[in-house]
C-alpha distance (Angstrom), angle and dihedral (degrees) to the residues before:
residue distance angle dihedral
X1 . . .
X2 3.79 . .
X3 3.81 92.0 .
X4 3.83 89.9 50.7
X5 3.79 90.6 51.8
X6 3.79 90.9 51.3
X7 3.80 92.5 49.1
X8 3.81 91.0 47.9
X9 3.81 91.2 50.9
X10 3.79 91.0 49.9
X11 3.81 90.9 47.6
X12 3.82 92.0 51.0
X13 3.80 91.3 50.2
X14 3.81 93.4 49.2
X15 3.82 90.9 45.1
X16 3.80 92.6 52.4
X17 3.82 91.6 49.1
X18 3.81 90.0 47.6
X19 3.79 93.6 51.9
X20 3.80 92.9 45.5
X21 3.78 96.7 -116.0
X22 3.76 100.2 135.9
X23 3.75 109.0 -177.0
X24 3.76 128.7 -179.1
X25 3.79 100.7 -148.9
X26 3.73 117.7 158.0
X27 3.77 106.6 -147.2
X28 3.71 129.5 167.1
X29 3.77 110.4 -104.2
X30 3.76 115.0 -112.9
X31 3.77 113.1 -125.2
X32 3.81 110.9 -170.9
X33 3.73 115.9 -140.8
X34 3.77 116.9 -112.4
X35 3.78 113.7 -110.8
X36 3.81 91.5 -153.1
X37 3.74 118.7 40.5
X38 3.79 115.0 -129.8
X39 3.77 119.6 -112.9
X40 3.72 119.7 -96.9
X41 3.83 119.4 -120.5
X42 3.81 90.3 -106.2
X43 3.82 90.3 53.6
X44 3.80 90.9 48.6
X45 3.81 90.5 54.2
X46 3.83 103.4 36.5
X47 3.80 100.1 19.7
X48 3.78 127.8 -134.1
X49 3.79 113.9 -68.6
X50 3.79 93.1 -166.9
X51 3.84 94.6 60.5
X52 3.79 117.6 77.5
X53 3.80 113.1 -132.6
X54 3.79 115.3 -119.7
X55 3.83 96.1 -151.3
X56 3.78 140.6 -4.7
X57 3.81 130.7 -117.5
X58 3.80 93.5 -97.8
X59 3.80 98.2 44.4
X60 3.81 115.9 119.1
X61 3.84 94.2 20.6
X62 3.84 95.9 107.7
X63 3.80 91.9 -111.5
X64 3.78 119.7 137.4
X65 3.79 139.6 158.3
X66 3.81 91.2 -70.7
X67 3.82 101.7 56.9
X68 3.81 98.8 29.1
X69 3.82 119.9 112.8
X70 3.77 118.0 -123.9
X71 3.80 105.3 -154.1
X72 3.80 93.9 -176.8
X73 3.80 91.8 63.0
X74 3.84 93.3 49.3
X75 3.82 122.2 84.5
X76 3.77 111.3 -93.4
X77 3.83 115.4 -114.0
X78 3.81 90.1 -146.6
X79 3.83 96.3 61.0
X80 3.81 114.1 100.9
X81 3.84 110.9 -134.0
X82 3.76 124.4 -122.1
X83 3.78 122.6 -92.8
X84 3.79 93.9 -102.0
X85 3.82 92.1 47.2
X86 3.83 98.3 46.7
X87 3.80 96.9 92.8
X88 3.80 94.5 45.5
X89 3.80 90.7 45.6
X90 3.82 91.5 53.3
X91 3.81 91.9 47.5
X92 3.82 92.6 49.1
X93 3.82 93.2 44.6
X94 3.81 89.7 51.2
X95 3.82 90.4 49.3
X96 3.83 91.3 48.4
X97 3.80 90.8 48.3
X98 3.84 92.4 48.7
X99 3.81 91.0 48.2
X100 3.82 90.9 51.5
X101 3.82 90.9 47.2
X102 3.83 91.8 51.3
X103 3.80 90.9 50.9
X104 3.80 91.1 50.9
X105 3.83 93.1 46.2
X106 3.80 89.6 58.5
X107 3.81 89.1 62.4
X108 3.78 126.2 78.6
X109 3.77 118.7 -93.9
X110 3.82 92.5 -106.5
X111 3.82 92.2 48.9
X112 3.80 95.8 52.9
X113 3.78 119.9 107.3
X114 3.75 126.8 -119.7
X115 3.79 127.3 -156.5
X116 3.82 95.2 -79.5
X117 3.81 98.7 40.9
X118 3.83 90.3 47.7
X119 3.82 88.5 59.0
X120 3.84 91.3 52.2
X121 3.82 97.8 48.2
X122 3.80 98.4 97.3
X123 3.78 99.8 16.6
X124 3.82 92.0 126.3
X125 3.83 91.8 51.4
X126 3.80 90.8 49.0
X127 3.85 96.2 45.1
X128 3.78 97.7 42.7
X129 3.82 114.0 143.9
X130 3.76 120.8 -174.6
X131 3.82 113.3 -124.1
X132 3.78 114.7 -120.5
X133 3.76 117.8 -116.8
X134 3.82 114.8 -106.3
X135 3.77 113.3 -126.0
X136 3.77 119.9 -148.4
X137 3.79 113.0 -107.3
X138 3.79 120.6 -131.8
X139 3.83 115.3 -134.7
X140 3.78 135.2 -177.4
X141 3.83 122.2 -133.3
X142 3.81 115.2 -148.5
X143 3.82 94.8 -179.9
X144 3.78 122.2 103.8
X145 3.82 109.0 -114.1
X146 3.83 90.0 -138.7
X147 3.82 93.4 55.6
X148 3.79 96.1 93.1
X149 3.81 92.4 46.5
X150 3.81 90.4 55.4
X151 3.82 96.6 50.1
X152 3.80 95.0 38.5
X153 3.85 112.9 128.0
X154 3.78 95.7 10.4
X155 3.82 118.0 126.7
X156 3.74 116.6 -118.5
X157 3.71 109.5 -123.8
X158 3.78 114.5 -130.0
X159 3.74 130.3 176.7
X160 3.79 112.9 -112.3
X161 3.80 112.1 -118.8
X162 3.81 120.5 -169.1
X163 3.78 93.3 -158.0
X164 3.78 92.1 53.4
X165 3.78 90.0 47.5
X166 3.82 92.9 50.8
X167 3.80 90.9 45.8
X168 3.81 91.7 50.1
X169 3.81 90.6 46.9
X170 3.80 91.4 50.5
X171 3.77 91.1 48.4
X172 3.79 89.9 49.8
X173 3.80 92.3 51.6
X174 3.79 90.8 45.6
X175 3.78 89.9 51.0
X176 3.82 90.3 51.7
X177 3.82 91.2 50.1
X178 3.78 90.5 48.9
X179 3.79 90.1 47.9
X180 3.83 89.7 51.5
X181 3.79 91.3 51.8
X182 3.78 89.3 47.0
X183 3.82 90.6 51.7
X184 3.83 90.2 50.8
X185 3.77 89.9 50.6
X186 3.81 90.6 47.9
X187 3.82 91.0 51.5
X188 3.81 90.4 48.3
X189 3.80 90.5 49.1
X190 3.83 90.5 49.8
X191 3.81 91.0 51.1
X192 3.80 90.1 48.9
X193 3.79 89.4 48.1
X194 3.82 91.6 52.0
X195 3.83 90.9 49.1
X196 3.79 91.6 47.5
X197 3.80 90.3 47.7
X198 3.81 89.7 52.9
X199 3.81 90.6 50.6
X200 3.81 90.1 47.9
X201 3.83 91.1 51.1
X202 3.79 90.1 50.7
X203 3.80 90.5 48.9
X204 3.81 90.2 49.0
X205 3.81 91.3 51.6
X206 3.79 90.7 50.4
X207 3.78 90.2 45.9
X208 3.81 90.4 52.0
X209 3.81 90.9 51.2
X210 3.80 89.5 49.2
X211 3.79 90.4 49.4
X212 3.82 91.7 50.4
X213 3.80 91.0 48.8
X214 3.79 91.4 48.1
X215 3.82 92.2 48.5
X216 3.80 89.7 50.6
X217 3.79 89.4 50.4
X218 3.81 90.1 49.1
X219 3.81 91.7 50.5
X220 3.82 91.8 50.2
X221 3.77 90.7 46.0
X222 3.82 90.9 48.8
X223 3.80 92.4 51.3
X224 3.82 90.9 48.2
X225 3.80 91.2 47.8
X226 3.81 92.3 49.6
X227 3.81 90.6 50.3
X228 3.80 89.9 50.6
X229 3.81 90.2 48.7
X230 3.82 91.5 52.3
X231 3.79 90.7 49.6
X232 3.80 89.7 47.5
X233 3.83 90.7 52.6
X234 3.82 90.7 51.1
X235 3.79 91.6 49.2
X236 3.81 90.5 47.0
X237 3.83 90.0 52.9
X238 3.81 91.0 50.3
X239 3.80 90.9 47.1
X240 3.83 90.7 51.4
X241 3.80 90.9 51.3
X242 3.80 90.3 49.7
X243 3.79 89.1 48.3
X244 3.83 91.1 53.9
X245 3.82 89.8 51.3
X246 3.81 89.1 48.1
X247 3.81 91.0 52.5
X248 3.82 92.4 52.2
X249 3.79 91.2 48.0
X250 3.81 91.7 47.3
X251 3.83 89.6 53.2
X252 3.82 91.3 52.0
X253 3.80 90.1 44.9
X254 3.81 91.8 52.1
X255 3.81 92.2 50.5
X256 3.81 92.3 49.0
X257 3.79 90.5 46.0
X258 3.81 91.4 53.0
X259 3.83 90.8 49.9
X260 3.81 90.7 49.0
X261 3.82 91.2 50.6
X262 3.81 91.3 50.6
X263 3.80 91.8 48.6
X264 3.81 90.3 46.2
X265 3.80 91.2 53.5
X266 3.81 91.9 50.0
X267 3.82 90.5 45.3
X268 3.81 91.3 50.3
X269 3.79 93.0 50.6
X270 3.82 92.1 47.9
X271 3.81 92.1 49.1
X272 3.80 91.9 49.8
X273 3.81 90.7 49.3
X274 3.82 89.5 47.8
X275 3.80 91.6 50.0
X276 3.80 91.4 48.6
X277 3.82 91.2 51.7
X278 3.82 89.9 48.3
X279 3.79 91.3 51.5
X280 3.83 94.4 51.8
X281 3.82 91.8 45.2
X282 3.83 120.4 99.7
X283 3.76 116.2 -85.6
X284 3.82 96.0 -123.8
X285 3.80 89.5 56.8
X286 3.80 91.8 46.3
X287 3.78 91.9 53.4
X288 3.81 88.5 59.1
X289 3.80 103.1 36.9
X290 3.84 107.8 18.3
X291 3.84 113.5 97.9
X292 3.80 95.7 -146.1
X293 3.85 92.2 53.1
X294 3.78 90.3 49.9
X295 3.84 93.5 59.8
X296 3.84 111.2 103.8
X297 3.83 118.6 -112.9
X298 3.82 95.4 18.4
X299 3.81 113.5 150.3
X300 3.78 129.7 -167.4
X301 3.84 93.5 -98.9
X302 3.80 92.0 48.3
X303 3.81 89.5 49.9
X304 3.81 91.1 54.0
X305 3.83 91.6 48.7
X306 3.80 90.7 46.1
X307 3.80 92.1 51.3
X308 3.81 92.4 50.6
X309 3.81 90.9 47.1
X310 3.80 90.3 49.4
X311 3.80 91.1 55.9
X312 3.81 90.2 46.7
X313 3.79 89.3 48.2
X314 3.79 95.1 55.5
X315 3.80 96.3 36.1
X316 3.83 117.1 111.8
X317 3.83 113.0 -102.6
X318 3.79 94.6 4.0
X319 3.82 92.2 149.2
X320 3.77 143.9 -16.1
X321 3.79 92.9 -105.6
X322 3.85 94.0 55.0
X323 3.82 90.4 55.9
X324 3.80 95.0 60.5
X325 3.79 119.2 96.1
X326 3.81 95.2 -125.2
X327 3.81 91.7 50.8
X328 3.82 92.1 51.0
X329 3.81 93.0 49.1
X330 3.82 91.0 46.0
X331 3.83 91.8 50.6
X332 3.82 91.3 47.6
X333 3.82 91.9 50.9
X334 3.82 91.9 47.5
X335 3.81 91.8 51.6
X336 3.80 91.9 47.7
X337 3.82 92.3 48.3
X338 3.81 98.5 44.9
X339 3.83 104.1 35.5
X340 3.79 128.3 67.3
X341 3.77 129.4 -139.1
X342 3.83 106.7 -58.5
X343 3.83 121.6 -115.4
X344 3.82 127.2 -165.6
X345 3.80 127.0 -142.2
X346 3.80 94.5 -158.1
X347 3.79 119.4 73.2
X348 3.82 101.6 171.8
X349 3.83 132.0 39.2
X350 3.84 94.8 -124.8
X351 3.80 88.6 64.9
X352 3.79 88.3 65.5
X353 3.81 90.2 50.4
X354 3.80 89.5 57.9
X355 3.78 90.4 51.3
X356 3.84 91.7 49.2
X357 3.84 91.0 50.1
X358 3.79 90.2 51.2
X359 3.80 90.8 49.3
X360 3.82 89.9 49.0
X361 3.83 91.3 53.0
X362 3.79 90.3 50.1
X363 3.82 90.5 50.1
X364 3.83 90.6 51.5
X365 3.79 91.3 50.5
X366 3.80 89.6 49.0
X367 3.82 91.1 50.9
X368 3.82 91.8 51.0
X369 3.76 91.3 49.1
X370 3.83 91.5 48.0
X371 3.83 90.3 50.5
X372 3.79 89.7 53.6
X373 3.81 89.9 51.8
X374 3.86 93.8 47.6
X375 3.86 95.9 87.4
X376 3.85 95.6 50.5
X377 3.77 89.9 45.3
X378 3.82 90.4 51.6
X379 3.81 90.6 50.8
X380 3.78 90.9 49.6
X381 3.81 90.4 48.4
X382 3.82 92.3 51.3
X383 3.80 90.6 48.8
X384 3.79 90.1 50.9
X385 3.80 91.4 50.4
X386 3.83 91.8 49.3
X387 3.80 91.7 48.2
X388 3.81 90.9 48.0
X389 3.82 90.6 49.8
X390 3.83 92.4 51.5
X391 3.78 90.7 45.7
X392 3.82 90.7 52.0
X393 3.83 90.8 50.0
X394 3.80 91.7 51.3
X395 3.80 91.0 46.7
X396 3.84 89.7 50.7
X397 3.81 93.0 50.4
X398 3.81 91.9 47.6
X399 3.81 90.0 48.5
X400 3.82 91.0 51.6
X401 3.81 90.7 51.2
X402 3.82 90.3 48.7
X403 3.84 91.5 48.8
X404 3.80 91.7 50.6
X405 3.81 90.8 48.9
X406 3.81 90.6 48.5
X407 3.82 90.0 51.3
X408 3.80 91.8 50.2
X409 3.82 91.2 47.6
X410 3.81 91.4 49.8
X411 3.82 91.0 47.8
X412 3.81 91.4 50.1
X413 3.82 91.1 48.2
X414 3.81 92.2 49.3
X415 3.80 91.1 47.0
X416 3.82 91.2 49.2
X417 3.80 90.2 48.1
X418 3.83 92.8 48.5
X419 3.83 91.1 47.3
X420 3.80 90.0 49.3
X421 3.82 91.3 49.9
X422 3.81 90.6 47.5
X423 3.81 91.2 49.5
X424 3.81 92.0 48.5
X425 3.79 89.9 47.5
X426 3.80 91.1 51.9
X427 3.81 92.6 45.0
X428 3.81 94.9 46.4
X429 3.80 94.2 36.3
X430 3.77 127.6 37.1
X431 3.82 96.0 1.8
X432 3.79 92.4 50.7
X433 3.80 90.8 44.1
X434 3.80 91.1 52.3
X435 3.82 94.6 46.6
X436 3.82 111.9 25.9
X437 3.80 104.0 21.6
X438 3.80 118.1 129.3
X439 3.80 93.2 -117.8
X440 3.82 92.2 48.5
X441 3.80 92.3 48.5
X442 3.81 91.1 45.7
X443 3.79 90.4 50.0
X444 3.82 90.7 49.2
X445 3.81 90.9 49.8
X446 3.81 92.4 47.2
X447 3.81 93.0 46.7
X448 3.82 91.9 47.2
X449 3.83 91.4 46.9
X450 3.81 91.5 50.7
X451 3.80 90.8 45.6
X452 3.83 93.7 50.3
X453 3.82 94.9 43.1
X454 3.81 97.7 44.5
X455 3.80 107.1 25.5
X456 3.84 118.0 16.7
X457 3.83 142.1 -53.9
X458 3.81 114.7 -71.7
X459 3.79 96.5 -120.5
X460 3.80 93.2 142.2
X461 3.87 93.0 56.8
X462 3.77 94.0 -123.8
X463 3.76 120.8 -166.5
X464 3.78 124.5 -109.8
X465 3.80 92.8 -102.7
X466 3.80 93.6 52.6
X467 3.81 92.4 47.3
X468 3.83 91.0 47.7
X469 3.81 90.6 50.6
X470 3.82 90.6 50.5
X471 3.82 90.7 47.4
X472 3.81 89.9 48.7
X473 3.82 91.6 52.1
X474 3.80 91.3 47.2
X475 3.82 89.9 46.7
X476 3.80 90.8 53.4
X477 3.80 89.9 48.9
X478 3.85 90.2 51.8
X479 3.82 90.8 48.6
X480 3.77 91.1 52.2
X481 3.81 89.7 50.5
X482 3.83 91.0 48.1
X483 3.77 90.4 52.4
X484 3.77 89.0 56.5
X485 3.86 93.6 50.6
X486 3.84 123.5 82.0
X487 3.84 118.8 -92.2
X488 3.82 96.0 -120.9
X489 3.80 92.9 55.4
X490 3.80 90.8 49.3
X491 3.82 91.9 51.5
X492 3.81 91.5 46.8
X493 3.81 91.4 50.8
X494 3.82 90.6 47.6
X495 3.83 92.5 51.8
X496 3.81 90.4 47.9
X497 3.82 90.0 51.8
X498 3.81 92.2 50.1
X499 3.82 90.7 47.4
X500 3.80 91.0 49.7
X501 3.81 90.7 49.0
X502 3.82 91.5 49.5
X503 3.80 90.2 48.8
X504 3.81 91.4 51.2
X505 3.82 89.6 48.1
X506 3.81 91.8 51.9
X507 3.79 90.5 49.0
X508 3.82 90.0 49.9
X509 3.82 92.8 48.5
X510 3.81 90.9 47.9
X511 3.81 90.2 48.9
X512 3.81 91.5 49.5
X513 3.82 90.6 51.2
X514 3.79 90.9 49.6
X515 3.81 91.2 49.0
X516 3.80 90.2 52.1
X517 3.81 91.0 47.6
X518 3.81 91.1 49.6
X519 3.82 90.9 49.3
X520 3.81 92.5 49.0
X521 3.83 89.9 46.4
X522 3.81 90.5 50.8
X523 3.81 90.9 50.0
X524 3.82 90.5 48.6
X525 3.83 92.4 49.3
X526 3.79 90.7 47.4
X527 3.80 91.1 50.7
X528 3.83 91.7 46.6
X529 3.82 94.3 48.2
X530 3.80 93.7 48.4
X531 3.84 114.9 99.0
X532 3.75 115.1 -99.4
X533 3.77 114.5 -97.2
X534 3.80 111.1 -124.4
X535 3.78 114.4 -165.8
X536 3.80 116.9 -143.1
X537 3.78 93.0 -159.0
X538 3.76 121.5 109.9
X539 3.78 115.1 -105.3
X540 3.79 112.3 -125.1
X541 3.79 113.7 -144.5
X542 3.79 115.4 -154.7
X543 3.80 115.8 -119.6
X544 3.78 91.8 -146.7
X545 3.80 129.1 39.3
X546 3.76 112.9 -84.2
X547 3.79 117.4 -113.0
X548 3.73 114.8 -102.3
X549 3.75 112.4 -102.8
X550 3.79 114.0 -120.3
X551 3.75 115.7 -112.7
X552 3.75 114.4 -100.3
X553 3.78 114.1 -111.2
X554 3.79 113.4 -109.1
X555 3.75 113.4 -92.9
X556 3.80 113.8 -111.2
X557 3.80 116.1 -111.4
X558 3.77 114.8 -89.6
X559 3.78 116.0 -105.8
X560 3.79 109.8 -115.1
X561 3.75 121.8 -131.3
X562 3.78 123.9 -127.9
X563 3.81 92.5 -101.9
X564 3.81 92.2 50.9
X565 3.80 90.8 48.4
X566 3.81 91.2 50.6
X567 3.81 91.0 47.3
X568 3.82 92.7 51.1
X569 3.80 92.0 45.2
X570 3.81 100.0 47.2
X571 3.82 106.4 26.8
X572 3.85 104.5 33.3
X573 3.80 139.8 46.1
X574 3.82 91.5 -113.7
X575 3.83 119.2 152.8
X576 3.78 115.7 -169.3
X577 3.83 92.2 -151.9
X578 3.82 99.7 53.3
X579 3.83 109.4 15.1
X580 3.80 131.3 72.3
X581 3.77 123.4 -131.2
X582 3.83 92.3 -134.9
X583 3.79 91.1 66.7
X584 3.83 91.8 62.8
X585 3.85 96.6 53.0
X586 3.78 100.0 -132.1
X587 3.84 110.0 179.8
X588 3.78 140.4 151.1
X589 3.81 94.0 -82.7
X590 3.79 91.0 57.9
X591 3.80 89.4 47.9
X592 3.80 90.1 54.5
X593 3.80 90.7 50.5
X594 3.77 91.4 48.4
X595 3.80 90.4 51.5
X596 3.81 91.0 47.7
X597 3.82 95.9 52.0
X598 3.77 96.1 35.8
């Protein structure tokens, strides 16, 4: 009833605003009484012991005594195992943890559990509480069963109340107004539904056209893909046939290559044997029948090099190029084209034995001769070693002298560099500060100005000390004269000096202000007389309103220097509690003037 009253009140207010009847009626707001009292904070926390609960937390979750989880019967995870069971407990806990991790890894990343969700997986099974059975309550009826049959059909007499009648009539009218507003809203919702349905039908028609176009595209793409697949199968068949031909040719090529390698090995052995027989043959026969002696312009040294190269040429595995098939065929063709039919000097094997015996005798003679030369060679070798040792000692001594000289040169260079840095530091540091510092120069200027104004012109270019001594003597003379004068005249002269200094300071401040004004006026005139800058760039207009720029924070007040503070304190009416520094126009020009007349 309270919600109906609120809706009726809202409907009346909106109706009056809609009709234009704005009334300023101050009525007391109607606050309906709550039928159910809200719970107190203590009841929210501890519950109400006097109210019987209708159902538990786990009721209606399809959990019973069969699928519930009894935690008290399970081993506690907080109990530390015994000493003999520690290893087995760690192994089993690791296996349980790996099994749980594998189960979670099978799930998607958004379906996996974290630490909190893993604790709430079986919370209903762990917190299951069996609902108690409701027993039927026995009641006693004290009403006569024939009472309702006696009073049936009789009107219940009620006292007519005008206030209740007016209230019911008002509530009826309010309900009708609310119903009218509800009907208007229903009609508006139906119109919106019809418009939305029309938009949905249009979207469906467009979607159907898109689907038809996409299916047509898929059919064309499928036909093109099938044609490409058929062409690919044809090309694969051709490639397989070519591969079979290639395999047959590779087999024939391998057989021919093996035959060529066998022939090349036999040819190489025969050529080496032939060369050996040529080398042990007499020289007069070789000059007639040997190919290498028949070449024009061949000397003895070239013959020796040619013979060694021939053996290297026909030696097995002499180089990577000689092992290739093309290189072997090329070498065979060159030998066949350049060399003639071979002839042998030896006819019988015993002739070779004679040659070998002769070579053996020559080798023995060579060994005897080399043994005779062993002692002189050993003496020469020892002399060479001694000379090399002395040469190394001299080289070592010379190197030590050079290293010591290099160290001394480096030390002298470092010392010269450090002395130069120290001299530059003294010149640019303390020496410059004592001679050309701003304070020193200012003091010299002030002392010279005082000396020239009070004593005499500095035509003799006196030093600062001499001028200060002269000023000191003159100052003592003035003090002695002041001591002789009356006190009132001294005070009057002092006040006149201070007044003159203040007047000069005011003139200087006024002049500085005028200079600043003239400079600002010159800058303004220069900016006005300059031609206007016209940009040729296109101006970009924002499509949306620009965000308002935040206001800049106020700048903190500038910290005054000591000179500015003294100037404001002694020469102006400045009060640091009530006045602002900006009103007195303190700037750098005034600071310069203050420093000048200080």
